[in-house]
C-alpha positions in Angstrom: 0.4 -53.0 44.0 3.4 -50.4 42.7 3.1 -50.4 38.8 6.8 -51.0 37.1 7.0 -50.8 34.0 4.6 -50.9 30.6 6.1 -51.8 27.5 4.0 -50.5 24.3 4.3 -51.9 20.9 2.6 -50.0 18.4 3.2 -48.0 15.3 1.3 -45.0 13.5 2.3 -44.3 10.3 -0.2 -42.5 7.0 -0.8 -46.3 6.5 -1.3 -48.0 9.3 -2.9 -44.8 10.7 -2.8 -43.4 14.8 -5.6 -45.3 16.6 -3.4 -48.2 17.7 -0.7 -46.0 19.1 -4.2 -43.6 20.8 -5.7 -45.8 22.1 -2.4 -47.3 23.4 -1.8 -43.3 25.3 -4.7 -43.7 27.4 -3.5 -47.2 29.0 -0.6 -45.5 29.5 -1.6 -42.2 30.7 -3.7 -44.2 33.6 -0.6 -47.0 34.3 1.9 -43.3 34.4 -1.0 -41.8 37.0 -1.2 -44.9 39.0 2.7 -44.0 39.5 3.9 -46.7 36.9 6.5 -45.7 33.9 5.3 -46.4 29.8 8.3 -47.2 27.1 6.9 -47.2 23.8 9.0 -49.2 21.5 8.2 -48.2 18.0 9.0 -48.9 14.2 7.7 -46.5 12.6 6.2 -43.7 13.4 5.3 -39.8 12.4 7.0 -36.9 14.1 3.8 -36.0 15.5 2.6 -38.9 17.4 6.5 -39.1 18.3 5.8 -35.9 19.7 2.9 -36.4 21.7 4.1 -39.2 23.5 7.5 -37.2 24.5 5.6 -34.4 25.6 3.5 -36.6 27.9 7.2 -37.9 29.4 6.7 -41.5 28.2 9.9 -43.0 26.3 10.4 -43.8 23.0 12.9 -46.3 21.6 12.8 -46.9 17.6 13.4 -50.0 16.4 14.8 -51.2 13.1 12.8 -54.7 11.8 10.0 -55.7 9.8 6.8 -55.3 11.6 5.5 -58.3 12.6 8.7 -60.5 12.4 10.3 -62.6 14.2 13.1 -60.2 15.0 10.9 -57.7 15.9 9.3 -59.7 19.1 13.2 -60.6 19.7 14.0 -56.6 20.0 10.4 -56.2 21.7 11.4 -58.6 24.1 14.9 -57.0 24.8 13.8 -54.0 25.3 10.7 -55.4 27.7 13.6 -57.8 29.9 16.3 -54.6 29.8 13.7 -52.2 31.5 11.8 -55.7 33.4 8.4 -54.2 32.2 5.9 -56.0 34.0 3.3 -56.0 31.1 3.9 -55.6 27.1 1.6 -54.4 25.0 1.1 -55.2 21.6 -1.2 -53.1 19.1 -1.3 -53.4 15.6 -2.8 -55.9 12.4 0.6 -56.9 11.3 1.1 -58.5 15.0 0.3 -62.7 14.4 -0.1 -65.2 16.8 3.6 -66.3 16.2 4.5 -63.0 17.5 2.5 -63.3 21.4 4.7 -66.6 21.2 7.6 -65.7 21.0 6.7 -63.0 23.6 5.6 -65.8 25.3 8.5 -67.7 25.1 10.6 -65.2 27.0 8.4 -65.3 29.6 6.5 -62.1 29.8 3.0 -61.1 30.4 1.3 -60.2 27.4 -1.9 -57.7 26.8 -2.6 -58.0 23.0 -4.8 -55.8 21.5 -7.3 -57.0 19.0 -10.3 -55.6 16.9 -11.7 -59.0 14.6 -10.1 -61.9 15.6 -7.2 -61.6 12.7 -4.2 -63.6 14.7 -5.5 -66.5 14.3 -4.7 -68.2 17.8 -4.3 -66.5 20.8 -1.4 -67.0 23.6 -1.4 -63.8 25.3 -2.3 -63.5 28.9 -4.9 -61.0 28.0 -7.1 -60.3 25.2 -8.7 -56.3 24.7 -11.3 -56.6 22.1 -13.0 -52.9 22.9 -15.3 -53.1 20.6 -19.2 -53.1 20.3 -19.3 -56.1 18.3 -16.5 -58.4 20.1 -17.3 -61.9 20.2 -16.0 -64.5 22.6 -16.4 -66.7 19.2 -13.6 -64.1 17.9 -11.2 -66.0 20.2 -12.2 -70.0 20.5 -9.0 -70.7 18.8 -6.5 -69.4 22.1 -4.6 -70.5 25.6 -6.9 -72.2 28.3 -5.3 -69.2 30.9 -5.4 -66.8 27.9 -8.9 -64.1 29.5 -10.7 -62.0 27.6 -12.1 -58.0 27.9 -14.6 -57.6 25.1 -17.0 -54.8 24.4 -16.6 -50.9 25.1 -17.1 -51.3 28.4 -13.3 -51.8 28.1 -12.7 -49.1 26.0 -9.8 -46.8 26.0 -10.1 -43.2 26.5 -7.8 -40.5 27.4 -7.0 -39.0 30.8 -8.4 -35.6 29.2 -12.0 -37.6 29.0 -12.2 -38.5 32.8 -13.4 -35.2 34.7 -16.5 -35.6 31.9 -18.1 -39.0 33.3 -21.4 -36.4 34.7 -21.7 -34.2 32.0 -24.7 -34.2 30.5 -25.4 -33.3 26.7 -27.8 -30.9 25.6 -29.9 -31.5 22.1 -30.8 -28.6 20.6 -34.0 -28.4 18.1 -31.5 -27.7 15.1 -28.1 -29.3 15.2 -25.9 -25.7 14.0 -22.1 -27.0 14.9 -20.2 -29.8 13.5 -17.2 -31.6 14.3 -15.0 -33.1 11.0 -12.7 -35.6 12.1 -11.0 -38.4 9.9 -8.2 -39.4 12.0 -4.9 -38.8 12.1 -3.5 -39.8 8.8 -6.7 -39.6 6.0 -4.9 -40.9 3.2 -7.8 -40.6 0.9 -8.1 -36.7 1.9 -12.3 -38.1 2.5 -12.3 -35.0 4.8 -12.4 -32.9 1.9 -15.4 -33.9 0.3 -16.8 -33.5 4.1 -15.9 -30.1 3.6 -17.8 -30.1 0.9 -20.8 -31.4 2.0 -20.9 -29.3 4.9 -20.2 -25.8 2.3 -23.7 -26.4 0.8 -25.4 -25.6 4.3 -25.0 -21.9 5.0 -26.1 -22.1 8.3 -23.8 -24.7 9.7 -21.0 -24.0 11.5 -17.9 -26.4 11.4 -15.0 -27.7 13.5 -12.6 -29.8 11.2 -9.7 -31.4 12.9 -6.8 -32.3 11.1 -4.2 -35.1 12.4 -0.4 -34.3 12.5 0.4 -37.2 10.1 -2.6 -35.8 7.0 -0.5 -35.2 3.9 -3.3 -33.0 2.6 -3.6 -29.9 5.1 -2.5 -26.8 2.5 -5.0 -28.3 -0.1 -7.2 -28.1 3.3 -6.6 -25.3 5.1 -6.6 -23.4 1.3 -10.6 -25.2 1.3 -11.5 -24.0 4.2 -10.0 -19.6 3.7 -12.0 -19.2 0.9 -15.4 -20.3 2.6 -18.0 -17.6 3.8 -19.3 -20.0 6.8 -18.2 -19.9 9.8 -15.6 -23.2 9.4 -12.4 -23.5 11.6 -9.4 -26.0 10.7 -7.4 -27.1 13.7 -4.7 -29.2 13.2 -3.4 -31.8 15.4 -6.2 -31.6 17.7 -5.2 -32.2 22.1 -8.3 -31.1 22.8 -11.2 -33.2 21.6 -13.5 -33.3 24.6 -13.8 -29.8 24.6 -14.4 -29.9 20.6 -16.9 -32.8 21.2 -19.2 -31.1 23.8 -19.5 -28.4 22.5 -20.9 -29.4 19.0 -24.1 -30.8 18.2 -23.4 -33.6 15.2 -20.4 -35.5 14.3 -18.7 -36.8 11.3 -16.5 -39.1 11.6 -14.2 -42.2 10.8 -15.7 -45.3 12.3 -11.9 -45.4 14.5 -11.2 -45.0 17.8 -12.2 -41.4 17.7 -16.4 -43.4 17.7 -15.8 -44.9 21.8 -15.2 -41.5 22.3 -18.1 -39.6 21.1 -20.7 -42.6 21.7 -18.9 -41.8 25.6 -19.5 -38.2 25.8 -23.3 -38.9 23.8 -22.5 -37.0 20.3 -24.5 -38.1 17.5 -22.2 -39.1 14.5 -22.1 -39.7 10.8 -20.2 -42.9 10.4 -17.5 -42.9 7.2 -15.9 -46.2 6.6 -12.7 -45.5 5.6 -10.7 -49.0 6.1 -11.8 -52.4 6.5 -11.6 -53.3 9.7 -13.7 -50.3 10.2 -16.7 -51.2 9.0 -17.6 -53.6 11.7 -17.7 -50.9 14.4 -19.6 -48.6 12.1 -22.7 -51.7 11.4 -23.0 -52.3 14.6 -23.0 -48.9 16.4 -26.0 -48.2 13.3 -27.6 -51.3 14.2 -28.0 -50.2 18.0 -29.7 -46.4 16.6 -26.0 -45.3 18.4 -24.7 -44.1 15.2 -25.9 -43.6 11.4 -22.8 -46.1 9.1 -22.9 -42.7 6.0 -20.7 -45.9 3.6 -17.5 -46.3 2.3 -14.7 -43.3 2.0 -14.0 -44.4 -1.2 -18.1 -43.9 -2.3 -18.6 -41.1 -0.7 -20.5 -38.4 -2.6 -20.8 -34.6 -0.7 -24.7 -34.2 -2.4 -25.3 -37.9 -0.7 -24.1 -36.7 2.6 -25.6 -33.0 2.6 -28.4 -34.7 2.6 -28.2 -37.6 5.5 -26.6 -34.3 7.5 -29.8 -32.3 6.8 -31.7 -34.7 7.6 -30.2 -35.6 11.2 -29.6 -31.6 11.9 -33.5 -31.0 11.8 -34.1 -34.3 13.5 -33.9 -33.5 17.3 -35.6 -37.1 18.5 -33.1 -38.8 16.2 -30.3 -37.2 17.5 -31.7 -37.7 21.5 -32.3 -41.8 20.9 -28.7 -41.7 19.6 -26.9 -39.7 22.1 -29.3 -41.6 24.9 -27.9 -45.4 23.3 -24.0 -44.5 22.5 -23.9 -43.6 26.5 -25.1 -46.7 27.3 -22.4 -48.6 25.8 -19.8 -46.7 26.8 -19.3 -45.2 30.7 -16.0 -43.9 31.2 -13.9 -46.1 33.0 -13.1 -48.5 30.5 -9.2 -47.6 31.3 -9.7 -48.1 34.9 -11.4 -51.8 34.4 -8.5 -52.8 31.8 -5.3 -51.4 34.3 -7.5 -53.8 37.2 -7.5 -56.5 35.1 -3.3 -56.1 34.6 -3.2 -55.4 38.2 -5.2 -58.6 39.3 -2.1 -61.6 38.6 -2.5 -61.0 42.7 -6.0 -61.8 42.6 -7.1 -65.3 42.2 -10.6 -67.4 42.8 -11.2 -70.8 43.4 -13.8 -73.6 44.2 -15.5 -73.1 47.7 -15.1 -76.6 49.9 -16.5 -77.9 52.7 -13.6 -76.0 54.6 -14.8 -72.5 53.9 -17.7 -72.8 56.2 -16.1 -70.5 59.1 -13.7 -68.3 57.1 -17.7 -67.7 54.8 -19.3 -66.6 58.1 -17.4 -64.9 59.7 -16.7 -63.0 56.8 -20.9 -62.2 56.4 -21.3 -61.3 59.7 -18.4 -58.7 59.5 -20.3 -55.6 60.9 -20.0 -53.5 57.8 -20.8 -56.3 56.2 -24.0 -57.1 58.1 -24.7 -52.8 57.8 -24.6 -53.3 54.2 -27.2 -56.2 54.4 -31.0 -56.5 53.5 -31.1 -58.9 56.7 -28.8 -56.7 59.0 -29.4 -59.2 61.9 -26.0 -61.3 62.9 -26.0 -65.1 61.5 -26.3 -67.6 64.4 -23.6 -70.3 63.8 -25.4 -72.9 63.5 -27.9 -71.6 61.3 -25.3 -70.8 59.1 -24.1 -74.4 59.6 -27.2 -75.4 58.1 -27.0 -73.0 55.4 -23.5 -73.6 53.7 -24.3 -77.6 53.9 -27.2 -77.3 51.2 -25.6 -74.5 49.4 -22.7 -76.7 49.0 -25.4 -79.3 48.0 -26.6 -77.8 45.7 -26.0 -78.2 41.8 -27.3 -74.4 41.5 -25.7 -72.2 43.6 -21.5 -71.6 43.1 -19.4 -70.5 46.3 -16.1 -69.0 45.1 -13.7 -67.8 47.4 -10.5 -64.7 45.7 -7.6 -65.3 47.4 -4.6 -62.9 47.3 -0.9 -64.0 48.5 -2.3 -66.6 50.1 -5.2 -64.4 52.5 -8.7 -64.8 51.2 -9.9 -61.4 50.1 -13.9 -62.1 49.4 -16.2 -64.4 48.6 -19.0 -63.9 45.5 -21.9 -66.5 45.3 -24.2 -67.2 42.2 -27.5 -68.6 43.1 -29.1 -69.4 39.7 -32.9 -68.7 39.3 -35.1 -71.2 39.6 -38.6 -69.5 38.7 -37.8 -68.6 34.9 -39.8 -71.0 32.2 -38.1 -72.8 29.4 -39.3 -70.1 27.0 -37.4 -67.6 29.2 -34.5 -69.8 29.4 -34.5 -70.1 25.8 -34.5 -66.8 25.2 -32.3 -64.9 27.4 -30.1 -68.3 29.0 -30.2 -68.9 32.7 -30.1 -66.3 35.1 -28.3 -66.1 38.2 -28.3 -63.6 41.2 -24.8 -62.5 42.4 -23.6 -61.6 46.3 -20.3 -60.7 47.0 -18.5 -59.7 50.5 -14.5 -58.4 50.3 -12.8 -58.8 53.0 -11.7 -56.6 56.0 -8.4 -55.5 54.8 -9.0 -55.6 50.9 -11.6 -52.9 50.8 -11.4 -49.9 49.4 -8.7 -50.9 46.8 -10.9 -52.1 43.8 -10.5 -55.4 45.0 -14.3 -55.9 44.8 -14.8 -54.5 41.1 -11.8 -57.2 40.3 -13.1 -60.5 42.0 -17.0 -59.5 40.7 -15.0 -59.2 37.6 -13.0 -62.6 37.6 -15.9 -64.6 39.3 -18.7 -63.8 36.5 -16.2 -64.5 33.6 -15.4 -68.1 35.5 -19.5 -68.0 35.7 -20.1 -67.8 32.2 -17.3 -69.7 31.5 -18.4 -73.0 33.1 -22.1 -72.8 33.7 -25.2 -72.4 31.3 -25.5 -68.7 33.8 -25.6 -65.7 30.7 -27.0 -63.6 32.5 -26.1 -62.0 36.6 -28.7 -60.0 38.7 -26.9 -57.6 41.8 -29.1 -55.9 43.9 -27.7 -53.3 46.2 -28.6 -50.7 48.6 -28.8 -47.0 47.3 -26.6 -46.4 50.7 -24.3 -48.4 49.6 -22.0 -46.8 47.4 -19.1 -48.4 47.1 -20.6 -52.3 46.0 -22.4 -49.6 43.3 -19.3 -48.5 41.8 -17.7 -51.7 42.1 -19.9 -53.6 40.2 -20.2 -50.7 37.4 -16.8 -51.3 37.2 -17.4 -55.1 37.0 -19.1 -54.5 33.9 -23.3 -54.7 35.6 -25.4 -51.9 33.8 -27.6 -50.2 36.0 -31.4 -52.0 35.1 -33.7 -49.9 37.2 -35.1 -50.4 40.6 -36.9 -53.3 42.9 -38.3 -54.2 46.1 -35.9 -57.1 48.4 -37.1 -58.0 51.5 -39.3 -54.9 51.1 -36.2 -52.0 50.5 -35.2 -50.5 47.9 -32.5 -52.4 46.0 -30.9 -51.1 42.7 -31.2 -54.1 40.2 -27.7 -53.7 38.2 -27.4 -56.6 35.4 -24.2 -58.1 32.9 -25.2 -60.0 30.3 -22.2 -62.5 28.9 -21.0 -61.3 25.6 -21.2 -63.8 22.4 
């Protein structure tokens, strides 16, 4: 599919911070890598951010408006229509429900990036909340066609992180290397208090990352230059993956950097710099994926120093934290969001009686049989009996994927009947999934898009809240498709006498 133009509406400033633009940058890079062009429309920005965007060959268009106003939406829509934009991406806390409505009135497709359900009602085509605490209940007031992309499986990581998907972190007995990053602006200069806490520990080495929009740079330079320890100050870093892999512990604001640290399994002490960061810090702390220190305004160097000493001397705690954080972010989130933007040509519907022959032909494709647990061809008469029984069963859900009038594949979810009432109460209803992608649609990401679309439909229309998949180890494409559709590895099982990899996806609540 030709990518066309992606128009991003986001701002950056000392007050707003840089996180909104930086996560949009990750999506713009992926769009660019797929052959498209991205335009950033901005009412407010910083010289460092604008230089970064232009250096990566993105167009930056400045508008003079009150952020989030009707005039803002009108000018943004004008820029989008002038460029025949495929999608408009909106990211920022000043954009409310009326802003989405105004864009939709101009016949634009809208992706709204959100954190805590601040908008009230949602009319965007897609709503993305990449945070671990994201819940469907945040978006109970939304249009029927609005789809949700929830949780860190959709974490937007920039292209420089992509090469580190298979990287393994070593956990030393004692952590010596500390990374400090408080975001792009840090208006209250929390960084200085963190540096003071590190200076109290003579055996630590630290890299202090200062954003290009930080107004306290001269003050920090003076503090670091007078230190006797190995402390390096890095301004406006563009090599965050290298800095993260070279350190043992991070002290970080609870902004967009937290998901990058999770991806690299970097044990982190989190400081809440803005109110919108509190849910992120609390949720990661609850999951054991990071430690929430508290609010930056109340932070004292002595208490930070105490927490830091405890963590650097606790390898077991750091190992557990590293493992739990990596389980949250697998590094494929940007690809999943890109698939969601491009899957508008893919739709699903419930199977009907006339689909019997289509499903039989799909099932008997030689490549499909080769990847099945029972590889023998399926006789037509046997298939007809099977299909009729499945169509009559309230526990079977067969969905047909279509693209431009052609059948792209099928997804079947059979609700499990062998769980006890107590299990159902604790875990919700559970189902097992079977997927077939039609010849001609394979190898283009259709499988993961089809699975994702179908599971969303199952979660929305049935009581099933956990879907299990079982895949032969040799079927690598299927494993990737399920991983890209948000399934997590859950061990191994024996299925019909074969070793099978078990994958699981759970409904976000």
